[in-house]
N, C-alpha and C positions, 0 to 999 in steps of 0.2 A: 181691808178684809183680809184675814189670815187664811192661808191654805194649809191643809194637813200635810204631814211629812211626805206621805206617798205621792200626793198630787204635786208638791213642789219638786220632788225628785223626777217625777215623770215629765213635768214641764222643762226642767233642766236638761233633759235628754233630747229636747227638740232638735238641736243642731246635729246630733249623731243620727237621729231618725231622718233628717233631711238627706244626710249622706246616704243612708240605706235606701230611701226612696230613689235617689238618683242612680245608684248602682243597680238596683233591681230593674228599674224601668229601662235603663240604657242597655242592660244585658238582653232583656226581652226585645227592645227596639232593634238592636243589632241583627237579631235573627231575621227580621223582615228584610234587611239589606243583604245579608249573606244568602238568603233564598234567591233574591233577585240577581245577584252577581255570580254566585258560585254553586247554586242549587244545593246549598247546605243549610240546615239539616235535611231539607227537602227541596225539590224544585218547584217552580212556579206552576200553579194550576193553568190549564188542564193537563198539559203533557209532561210536566216535570223538568222543563227546561229552564234557561236563564233569560234575562232581558238583554236586548242589545245595548251595549254600553252607551252608544251615542243616541239614546232615546230618552223620553221623559221617565220611563220606568228605570232605565239604566242610571240616570242622574239621581233619582230617588234612592236607588240602591247604594250609590257612592255616598250620599248624604247620611243614609241610615247606618251604613257600615262603619265609616270612618268618623262621622259626627258622633255616632253612638259610642265608639271606642274612646273618643275624647271625653265624652260625658262619663263613661264608666270609670275612668281614672281621674276624672275631675280636673282636666286641663283645659284652659280657655273657656271655662264653663258658661260664663254669662253670654258672651257673643254666640257661641255654638248653640246654646239652648234657645236663644232668640231666633236664630236662623232656622233651627228645626221646628220650632213652634210655627214659624211662617210656612214651612213646607207642609206641615200637617193641616194647617188651615187651608192651603190651596188644595191639598189632596181631598179634604172633606167637601169643599164647595164645588170642586171640579168633577169629582168621581161620585161621591156619595149623595150629596144633597139633590142632584137632579133626579135621583131615583125615589125620592120621597122626603117628607119633612122630618119624620121621626128617625133618630139615629139607630134604634133598635130594629127598624124595618129596612133601613138602607144600608145596613152593615157598616155604619160610620162611627160606632162607638170607639174602636181603638184610635182612629185618627183624631176624634174630638178630645179624648182623654189625653193622649200624648200632647196634642196642642196645648192644653192647659197645664199639664205637668211641666212641660218645657218652658212655658211662659212664667210659671211660678219659680222654677229653678233659675230662669235668666234674672228674676228680680231678687230672689232670696240668696243666691249664690249656691256654691257646691256643698257647703258644710265642712266640718273640720276634717273629715277623713277624705281628703283630696289632694291632688298635686298642687292645685292652686293655693290651698292653705299651707302647704309645706313650703312652697316658693316664696309666699309672703312672709313666712317665718313667724307668724304670730298665732298663738293658741290661747283662747280665753282660759281663765282659771277653772270655770265650770267644765270645759272641754278637757283640760288636762286631768281634772279629778276623775272624769268619767271614761276617759280613753284607756283601753286595756293596754297593758304593757307587753 
């Protein structure tokens, strides 16, 4: 079955869009960690403070901030994404699920979505716009054609 020109061009952009998904999700994810560790861009509710570093929330902040930074630049992407998917699964089942079954009602949507985004990235890889791809030194011909100069 042949695809139209625009469809085939869109499909060829999938690796770059995977990189965009990784960067945007990692940037957003890091803000949860910087909130816990540095009260930036805002502090933790209810009083605007930070989490104690040697606590479960402190560990989550470290993973979210520094793991998110590694994912943002695409370095050690697969193992870091797998670790963070596990963190989000634990967060969902420990914090959100006991408050109810439905993610919309237990405020677990971000944890659930991050879990599956990171699980996907751990399997699919960082994409061409990453330090992992640069260090491997290989770029597919479709990637080279679509990569801006």
